[in-house]
Each structure stands twice: as C-alpha cells, then as structure tokens.
C-alpha positions, -999 to 999 in steps of 0.1 A, spaced: -242 97 -195 -230 128 -177 -199 146 -192 -178 166 -168 -151 189 -181 -118 199 -165 -130 234 -160 -160 222 -140 -139 199 -119 -117 228 -109 -147 247 -95 -155 219 -70 -149 221 -33 -116 206 -23 -127 174 -5 -155 167 -30 -129 169 -58 -104 147 -39 -130 120 -34 -142 121 -70 -108 120 -86 -95 94 -62 -124 71 -70 -119 74 -108 -89 50 -108 -110 22 -93 -103 -2 -65 -68 -1 -52 -46 -21 -28 -43 -5 6 -14 -12 29 4 0 60 40 11 55 61 6 86 93 26 91 117 33 120 128 68 130 166 72 135 159 75 173 144 40 172 107 49 173 84 28 150 62 47 126 31 35 106 11 51 78 -17 39 55 -11 41 17 -35 32 -12 -9 39 -40 13 8 -37 20 -6 -72 40 -35 -88 70 -21 -107 87 -53 -118 94 -89 -109 130 -94 -118 143 -77 -97 113 -76 -74 104 -39 -73 75 -23 -55 66 14 -56 43 38 -38 34 75 -41 43 96 -11 24 128 -7 41 162 -5 66 165 23 46 191 42 15 168 42 32 135 49 68 139 61 75 111 85 74 80 64 95 94 36 121 109 60 124 76 79 129 57 46 156 81 35 173 78 69 173 40 73 169 28 37 145 0 49 108 -2 53 79 -27 53 46 -30 35 18 -48 53 -16 -60 40 -47 -48 59 -73 -72 69 -109 -67 81 -99 -77 116 -80 -44 122 -94 -21 95 -104 6 120 -70 8 135 -54 9 101 -76 38 89 -67 57 121 -31 58 111 -41 84 85 -45 109 113 -17 135 113 1 126 145 30 148 155 66 138 151 76 118 182 43 99 184 42 62 174 11 53 154 15 17 165 9 29 201 -19 53 192 -40 28 172 -32 -4 191 -13 -24 165 19 -43 173 53 -36 158 72 -68 150 109 -70 141 122 -100 121 155 -112 108 174 -82 121 156 -59 97 156 -23 111 120 -16 102 88 -28 119 63 -52 104 26 -51 116 23 -83 136 -14 -86 129 -8 -86 91 -9 -120 74 9 -108 42 39 -85 46 73 -78 31 104 -58 37 121 -36 11 153 -17 7 151 18 -9 163 18 -45 151 52 -58 130 82 -50 116 100 -80 102 135 -74 70 143 -94 73 180 -100 37 184 -112 23 181 -76 54 178 -54 48 141 -46 74 113 -48 75 78 -64 93 57 -38 107 24 -53 120 -4 -32 135 -39 -38 118 -68 -20 141 -84 5 119 -106 26 83 -118 24 62 -132 53 28 -147 46 4 -175 54 17 -206 35 -17 -219 26 -25 -190 3 4 -197 -21 -7 -219 -51 18 -241 -71 21 -215 -98 29 -187 -74 -5 -171 -74 -16 -157 -40 -52 -163 -29 -54 -130 -9 -91 -134 -3 -83 -164 19 -67 -141 44 -93 -113 40 -68 -87 25 -89 -57 16 -89 -30 -11 -99 6 -11 -118 31 -31 -115 69 -27 -99 82 4 -121 64 30 -139 35 15 -128 -1 20 -140 -34 4 -136 -71 8 -125 -92 -22 -136 -124 -39 -120 -142 -69 -142 -143 -100 -120 -161 -124 -84 -167 -135 -75 -169 -173 -48 -185 -192 -21 -164 -208 -37 -145 -237 -22 -150 -272 -33 -134 -305 -58 -155 -325 -65 -178 -296 -97 -178 -275 -94 -167 -239 -99 -197 -216 -105 -200 -179 -81 -217 -156 -93 -245 -133 -80 -250 -98 
C-alpha cells in the first residue's frame, strides 16, 4: 500500500491535489442551491458539501467557498435569509454541472443552463422545477472557518417537496427510486442503489438486516 505524506501532497500541482483530496472523503451528496438576488434575479449553484446537522430542529449545513471564489450564493442568502436545496437527477446532470461555471453577477444560471426556477408557497427563493426532492431553508447561522476562509452555512428546513412514493412508513426516503445522484471529487457523478438497511445497533446484540 502506498503511503503519501503531507509534505509530498504539498508539492503536487493545484488541480491534481484538489481532485485527490476531494476524493478522499468518499461519495458525497450533490445538490443545487437556489437563491434570489435582492433585485429579483434567480441564482443557482452546485454544491457537494451539503450535510445533515440535526433533526430536531431540522438543520442542514453546507460549506461555501471563499467569498472571492463563490460570492453570489452566500451574498444572496445573507440578503434574503431564504434558500433552497435541490437534488440532482441523471435527467439534468449536465445542466447541473454547468452551474459550476463562474458566471458574472447579473447573469442567471437558470437561464444559462436551461433549468426552470419555481416559486412555491410565497417563499422568496427559487426551487429547481426539474428536481424531485427539494426543500426550502431559512438562514440560522454562518460560521466562518478561518483556516481556509470558507463558511459553514446552517439553515432550518421550512418546507419539503418530494415524490410521495419514495417515503416509507418509517420516514426513510428511497432516493434511488428518483435517481438522485452522488458525487466524487470535483467532477465525477454516480448513480445509487440500496444494498441493505439494518436495525438500530445495540451493544451485545447481533446486527440484523431490515426487511421491506
């Protein structure tokens, strides 16, 4: 097995290092974050750092890159206090990836990539109409990460929109049934398939599979 030290990693070319380190964490959820500029223009960006923070209250977080690299999403969230997170499906993967391009302020990624902004229940933030699992959040906290000038953005879930047939009686979501995808690195995307579910683990008891 190859052993790679920190000092070796630091000598690597920038994009090689970014790919390598980004892949180390394994497969990640990948989503489109929808926001609204204060002038009313919809904005859309792709993020692979969305993470569950807690269920009561329902809190979701994501990492926003440094302001100089990714300013629009964070600024819009700070301005309006509301945003949406939308699952990506194989049917519009190319359009979703294209939102990672650095479009200038004043340009709507929705228009540029051919996705449809959708406004529901008087929420001042656009959903992606094509997404089958999506939710709206209100901003709760922005935590600066001084080590690399990024930000942990934490929001509270206010509204969820999804395909009803993927919700099981215990609340489990069969996301593979709507082809929600995951990512690896900065440009790799994967389909998903359920292997098994297991009962709640307890000390001294054998792990057992759940049956549908």
